[in-house]
N, C-alpha and C positions, 0 to 999 in steps of 0.2 A: 562520918555516914548517914545513912539514912536510920536513926532508930523507930523505934515502935511506935513514941510517941510523936515524932515526926510524920510518920505514914498515917498515923490517923489524922494528924492536922493536913495531910491531903486530898482524905478523904471527905470530910468536914468541909474543906473547899469545894466541895461539890456540892453541898448544900447552900452554903451559901450564893453561888453564880444562879442555884434556881433562886432560891429566894428574891435576887436580883432581877433576875430573868422574868419574874410575874410583877414587881413592881413596873418593870419597862425598860428595854434596854437604852431607849431614847426616848423617854417622855419627855411630857412641859416640863419638869423637876430639872432635868438634864440640858434642857435646850435654855431654861433660866442660867443656869450655872457656866454653858456654853458663852451666853451673853454679858457674864459677873469676868469672865475672863480679859474681856478688854481693856480694861483701864490699868490692870497689871502688864500685861501685852505692851503696851504703849510705855508704862513707868521701865519695864524692863530694857527697851530700846533709849529712854531716854539717859538712863543712869549707864548703859554700856556707852553709849555714844557723845556724849553731852562734853566730854572733857573735849575731845577732837576739836570743839566749836569755842570753846569758852580758853584753850590754851594752844589754837595753830597759830603758828609764824608767817606774820606778812613776809613775801618774797624779798619784798624791795627795802633794804634799810642801807646804815650808814653809821659813822660817828655824830655825836651831835655836837653842834660847838654855840656855847652860851651867844658870844660874840653877833651869830649869823642868824641868830631868831627871828629876828624882824624882817626877813626877806623870804620870797618864795621860796617852798620847798624845793624846787626843780631847781632853782640858783643856787641851795643850800648843799646841793647835793653836789653841784657842780663844782662848785667851790672847795668844799672839804672831803670829797668821798675820791681816794685815789684812781685815777682811771676814768673815771666819769665821764669825761670830755674826747675821749679817745673812741667813743663809740659800743666798746665790750664790756665784760662783767668789771664793774669796779669793784674794789678793794671793801668789804664791808665792816671787817673788824678792827682796822686802823686808818691812821688821818695822818697830815702834814704836823710836823711839828715846827709850828711858825708862829710869829707874832701877828693873830688875828687882825688885828685893829690897821697893820700895815695894809696887808690883803683886801680890808674893804676901802682903804683909801683907792686900791686900783680896780677893785673888782676882778681881779686875774687871778685864777689857779696860782696856785705854787707849781713851780717845774717839775719832773716827773722824777727827778734826782733829789729832790728834798729827804733828809730825813723822815722815816714815820714815827711813829705809836701807838700803843690799844689805844682804845677809844677812853677817854678820861672823865665825860660827863653822859657816856648812856648813849643812846640812838634815837635819828630821828626813823620816822617806819614812813612807809608809802603804802594809803590805805587804798589800795587800787582793787589786788586780788580779795583781799580780805577788808570789807568796808566799813569796821567798824576796829577800835580797841577789844585787845583778849589781854588776858593774865602776860602773856608772856610778851606783848608791844609795852604797856605799862609797866611791868617791872623790869623788861630789861633783860628777858632772859634767852638771850641771844649770844654768838661767838664760847667767852671761855664759862658762858652759863649755859649753854646750849641744852646739856645736858636734864636741865634741871624738869624741863615738860617730861621727856619719857621715864626719868626717874619716879617721878608722879604717877605715871600711868603704870609703874610696874610695883610702887608701893598700893595701888589701886586693886592689881589681883594679886596682891598678898594678903588684903582684907578681902576679898572674897573666899582664898582659900580658910582663912580663920571663920570669915560666915559660914560656909560649907560646914566646917567641924560642927561647930556649936550649932547653927539651925537644923543642919540636919540631923544631931543626935534631941536637938528639943523636938522636932517634927516626930522621931519614933518614938519617944516619950512622953509625949505630954501632947501630942496631938497638931496634926497641918495649921490647925486655923492657926493656936498660939506663934507658931514658927511665921506664918505668914503676916501676921500682923507685927513681929517686931522686927522681920525683914525690911519691911516696907517704913516703919517709924525709925530706924536706924538711917535709911537711906534718906530721908527727908530730914533729917535732924545733921546728916553730914552736908548735904547738896543745899540746905541753906547756910547754916555754920562756912562756907567755902568763901559765900559771897563778904564775908566781914573779914578774911584774913588779909595780913600784911605782908607776911614773910612767907620763903621757903616752907619751913616748916610746918607750920600751923596750915599749910594749903595742902600738904603731905597728908599731915593728920586728917583731916577732912577727907582727901580723896581715898583715906584707907577706910573711916567711915561709909563712904558711901559703896567703896567696894564690898565689904561686911554684906550689902545686902543684895547685889549683884548676880542674878541669877534665882535667888532664893526670891525676891522679891514676886517675882512670875510660879517660877518651878513647883511650889508648893501649893498653887490652885491649880497649875499642870496637873502635878501627881494625882491631887483630891479628885478633879471633874473625871481624870480618866478611870477612878476607882468606881466609879458610878455608872459607868456606859457600858453598854455591853460589847462583845469584843468584834461586833462586825460595822462597830459605828466608833470605835476607838482610834482608827486610822486617820478618818477623817477629823474627827474633832481633834485630833493632838498634832495635826500638821497644818488645819487651816486655821488653826488659834494662832500658831506662829507666823503662818501665811497673811493674816489679815490685820490684826493686832498689832505684833511687833514688826511684821512690813510696813503695817500704815505709822506707827510710831520712827521707824527709819526714814522713810518718803516724807513725813511731815517735817521734821526735823531742821535740817539745814534751808528750809525757807520760815520756821518759824525763829530761828536765829536770824535772817535776813529782818525779817520782821520788825523783830524788837532791835537788834541792832545796836545790844547791848549786852553784855556777858552776863553780867550780873541780873539783868532783867529774866536773861533765859534760863537762868536758874532759880529764880523765882519761879517761871514758871512752871518748870518743870521737875520741881521738887516737892513746895507744898501742895499739890492734887494728891500727892501719896500718901497725906495724912487722912485721907477717907476710908483707909482700910480700918482705921476704930468702928466702921460700920460692919463691918465684916459680920461679924457672930450674930445680928439681926437677919443676915438674909443666906449666910453660905451654912450648910450642915456640916458637922466634924465628918471623917470618912470612917461609914461604918464599918470596913474592912481593918482599919485601924483598930475600932473600939473591940471589936469581937478578939484582934491580937492580942488585947491589953486585956482579957476577959470584963469588957466592959459592956455586956449582952443586953441588958436592959436598957442601957442609953443607943444601942445600935437600934433594938428594937423602938424607940421611941424615935427616931431619924425616920426607918424604913416605914411606921406607919403615918410621918410626914409628904412624905413621898405617895404614898397611897392616895390621899388627901388630894395633892396636887396634880400627881398626873390620871387621878379617877378609876385607878388597878383596884385589888384587890389580892393581896395573898392568899393563898387556902390556909385553910387553920391546919390542915396535916403538915405541910410544909415549913409554917411557921414553927409548929412546935417541935418539928426534928430540928430544925435550926436551933430553937432555943435550947433544948435538951446537949447536941451536940457540941454548939458553943459554949455550954455552960462545963463541959466535960473539960475543952482545952485548956491546960495548966498557961497560965501566962507567961509570955516566952518576952524576957529584957537582955538576953543577949546583946550586945554590940555588934557594929556590923565586921568587927573582924572574925565572927562566926563564919562569915562567907569563906573568909580564907584558912580553914582548918577542913577544909572538904577539896580534893587536888581538882577534881574535874571544875569544881564551883571555882578555884582559886584559879587557875589556869585561863578558863574563859573570860575572868574577870580582868586578869592581866593585860589580856590580848585586848579586850575592851576598852582598859584605861590607856594603852599604846596608841590605837585607833582615833578616840575621844582627841588624846593630846594632838596627833597629827591632824584633823578637823579642825581645831579652836588655832593652832598655830598659822595652819592656812585662812581660815574666815579670815580671823584678824588682821593677819598681815595682809590681805588684799585690799581691807578696809582702809589699814593706815597707810596704802601707798597712792591712797585716792589724788592727792597734791602730789604725787612725783610723775606722772604722765605729761607734762605740760600741757594740760588745762584745767579748765575753772574747776575750783575744789570744790563747791557747791554742785556744781551740773555733775562732775563727775562720782560722787559723794550718792548722788541722788540716783542716777543710771546704775551704778552696782548693787544701790538698796531696791532699784525697781526689779532685780533679778530678785526676790524675795519671794515674790508673791506668786510669780508665774513658775517658779521651779518648784517651789512645795506645793501647789495647785498640781503638779504633773505629777509629782511624787507622792500625794494623795490618791489619784487615780491609779496609779502603778504599784505601790506598796505593798498590796494584798494582792495581787498578781504574781508579780515579780518577786516579792520577798526582802526580807531585810539586809541578807545577806547582798544579792545582786544589784539593789538601791544603794548599799555603801560605796563596793568595791568602784565598781563599773562608772560612776558620776568620778568617785576620786580619782579614779585610773584619770581618767579624761581631761581633767582638770589640771593633773601634773605635767599631761602629755602639752597642754597649752602655754601653760606658763613655759616650757621648756621653750616651746616654739616662740615665744614674746621675747625670750633671749635675745634673739636675730633678726626684728622685726625694728623699724625706726621709732622711735620714741615719737608719741602723740598719738594720735587715731588708733593706727594699728596697734601699738602696744594695747593701750588701752580698751582696746575691743575683746583682743584676746584677756585679758584681765577681768572683762566683765564674763566674759564667757566663763571661763575659769570661776567665778562667783558661784554662775547658776548653778554650775555641777556641784561645788563644793556647799553649797547650803543643802543640794537632795540629800549628801552623804551624811552632812552637819544633822540634819532632822529625824532622817531615819535612823543615827546612832544614839539619840535622846528620845525617841520612842523605844528603840530596841531595849534599852536598858533598862527600863520600867517594865518591860514585859517577859524580863530574864530575871529579877530580883525578886523575894517573896515580899508578901506583905509587912513582918515583922520589920524588916529591914532596907524596906523599899526606898524611904526617904533620904536613909542614912547613907546609905548603898548608892542611890541616886545624887546624893551630894561631894561623896566620894570620889566616883568616877566627872565630876564636875572641877574639884578640886585640882584633881591632876590635869586637866586644861586650866587652869588657872595657873599652876606652875609653870607650865609652859609657856602661859601669853604674858607673865611676867618677862620673860628673853623676847616676845614680841615688838613690845616697840624699838628694841636694839639689836631685833635682828633687820628693821626698816633706816633705823641709823648707820648701819653697815653699809649703806653705800655710799658714805665719807670715803669708803675705802675703795669701794669698786660699786657703781652705781648700778652694775646688774647683781651685783652677789645677792642682793633679798630676794631677787626670782631665782635666781638659780637653786636658795636653802627652800623655800616652798617648792619650787618643783620637785625637789630631790625626797623632801618630806611627803607629798602627796603621790608620790608613785610606792613608795616604802609602805605607805597607812593602807594603800590598796591591796597590796599582797599580805598583810594580816589582815584583816578585816573577812578574807576568804576563809579562816580558818573557825570563825565564829559559829556557831550554833543557830540555826533558822526557828524565827517566833512564830511566822507567820500562821492566823488563824489559831491560833492557841489561845487558851482563857488566861489571864496573869496567875501567876503562881502564888500560892497562900502560905506555902511552907517550903522546904529547905529543901525536902523531897520531891518535891516539883520541881524545882528548879533543877536540880541534879539532872532528872528524867528527861528536861528537855534537852540537856547540855549530851547528855549521853544518845540521845535517840535521834536528835537534832543535828548533829555537829557532821562536818564531810566524812570525818573519822569513827563517829559514833557508832555505838549497838547499844541496843536495848539491855536495859539494865535486870541481872543477872542475880539470883540470889546467894551464889555462892561468891560471886564476885561482891556481894554487898558485904558480906559477913568476913571475908580477907580483908577487902579495906576500911571496914569497922574497926578492926584490929589494930590497924597501919594509923588510922585516924587517933586512936589511943596511947599510941608512942607518940604521934605528933606534940598530941596537947601534954602529953606526960612531960 
């Protein structure tokens, strides 16, 4: 519960807010930091989606027959793929068990009742919908091996879980900058190493390494910048950085892939620039909020003085003196994010936030991976769904401080679920794809609202590791996402049904969370608890007697 020490930190948070206000809520330095988020937003998009473009499966393939390789592609298919000459779908995973030398003499396909065998020599791929060879087409990850690509994607998210644990801990104990550098470096190493893989196991290992950087490669910069901007600027900085930078990366990726026309070159293009993170310490300051929470007051003052110089502002001497005195009296807090779960109010809100974030993650990732399932061009469909990022998040930016985090999570997610359910009953193609794009528009709003929401609910000492914990819950869920999409082999509409139900349930849960609109970022657990108690639909103001009773309960919980 709220201890005297935590209450003291809560009061000191007001002093820190006053200092940051005098530095400038959105001065020249904060604007430069906003621009500095650009490369990391693009890296975020590339890390997340590049595997879709290096491991996408061309729609048309059939058994490879060495004796027929000198013939044209269409002739090879008509001779070797059962059903190819009948005008319908042909057999992709089996071929005729015949003497192919004799077939070449007549150039007539075997009769339909000829015995068939699984492809003995791999597959031929028609590179029409995907105009370049991918890992799947090069290595034959189809038919009995078609689970390799979704497994690699699942392992990617398993890496994201491990990376979230490690880099969240690193950010809260050693600073946002070391975590930002480490996440981007391991992403670059994993991406470049993927180019030189030859088997399934080494490809999966490299995608695990890239997964460790996922989210953290951007979110550490995101958290750091939000900790420097004023409350009235936080919403547009948080959301426009994602809309413009992450959205720009999503829009450009399919056309970069088509331009390079080679999955290895695509990895070079998207992984090598991440090494520029080594220059970050020369331009980006460590979080003053984090330094205060760790008792590094003199370093925080040095950073704030730099802000004064760049912004052309001046912190009044009495305000700075009060900040230094109060900050030096704060006992360094090195508790782990598990402290959040010792408090009933914070624990319940965090668990609800975890479930809502899981729902957003599954729906967002699932809709992206269904880009190839609506019967339209893969690259155009991906571009159209990604194009929803900028207008949806821009709209969110306009409305979030007016309507609040709770409304703009619950309502768009509910609408998303309704549109996905409707898509079950419309024809495949443009009607179904249109509803999916509209659903993506809505889930973009909910997803980004939740990302900002949690940073405004968690206190500074555990903000990075707490955010990482939330995001890790999403990683666990998205391990399932490739297999949810893969479930279409059982029933083509099953993925949409799962996503629709998930959206409706997630919308209902988000209504029970506390509203943080217009509030300063909490510096202590006391701040977070007060927000939860006073701003939840069923909340109530903190009562001294309640505090004492719950404090006794917490002692029993810890014991």
